[in-house]
C-alpha positions as CSV (number, residue, x, y, z in Angstrom):
1,M,-33.7,135.1,158.8
2,L,-32.1,138.6,159.0
3,L,-28.9,137.0,160.3
4,N,-28.7,134.7,157.2
5,E,-29.2,137.7,154.8
6,F,-26.5,139.6,156.6
7,L,-24.1,136.7,156.4
8,K,-24.8,136.2,152.8
9,E,-24.0,139.9,152.0
10,H,-21.0,139.7,154.3
11,R,-19.6,136.8,152.2
12,R,-20.5,138.7,149.0
13,V,-18.6,141.7,150.3
14,E,-15.6,139.6,151.2
15,K,-15.5,138.1,147.8
16,L,-15.7,141.4,146.2
17,E,-12.9,142.8,148.3
18,A,-10.7,139.7,147.4
19,T,-11.4,140.4,143.7
20,V,-10.5,144.1,144.1
21,M,-7.2,143.1,145.8
22,Q,-6.4,140.7,143.0
23,Q,-7.0,143.3,140.4
24,Q,-4.8,145.8,142.2
25,K,-1.9,143.3,142.4
26,G,-2.4,142.6,138.7
27,S,-2.4,146.3,137.9
28,Q,0.7,146.9,140.0
29,A,2.5,144.0,138.2
30,A,1.4,145.4,134.9
31,T,2.6,148.8,135.8
32,A,6.0,147.6,137.0
33,E,6.5,145.6,133.7
34,Q,5.7,148.7,131.7
35,Q,8.2,150.7,133.6
36,R,10.9,148.2,132.9
37,E,10.0,148.2,129.2
38,I,10.1,152.0,129.2
39,R,13.6,152.0,130.8
40,A,14.8,149.5,128.3
41,L,13.3,151.4,125.3
42,T,14.9,154.7,126.7
43,A,18.3,153.0,126.9
44,R,18.0,151.7,123.3
45,L,17.0,155.2,122.1
46,E,19.9,156.7,123.9
47,Q,22.3,154.2,122.3
48,Q,20.8,154.9,118.8
49,A,21.2,158.7,119.4
50,L,24.9,158.1,120.2
51,Q,25.2,156.0,117.0
52,I,23.6,158.8,115.0
53,Q,25.9,161.4,116.4
54,K,28.9,159.2,115.6
55,V,27.8,158.7,112.0
56,S,26.9,162.4,111.6
57,A,30.3,163.3,112.9
58,Q,32.0,160.9,110.4
59,L,30.0,162.3,107.6
60,E,30.8,165.9,108.6
61,A,34.5,165.0,108.8
62,K,34.3,163.4,105.2
63,K,32.7,166.5,103.8
64,S,35.2,169.0,105.2
65,S,38.3,167.0,104.1
66,P,39.6,168.0,100.8
67,Q,39.6,165.3,98.1
68,I,42.3,164.9,95.5
69,V,41.2,163.8,92.0
70,L,43.8,162.4,89.8
71,N,43.4,162.6,86.0
72,N,45.3,159.9,84.1
73,Q,45.8,161.2,80.6
């Protein structure tokens, strides 16, 4: 009878260990996916920052260039 109880508990522990392993694998996969997403978002932000710099430089160049106004009378 004691052996039966031990075997029941042993199977229960094995099931729990298997569940923990599955959860760890799922967690690792989720973490890897999040890291990929973060890298992609970072790359997009860097591209947008470059575009903002270009537009700012263009605006600054337009501000500093003199403009000629013609009066047709």
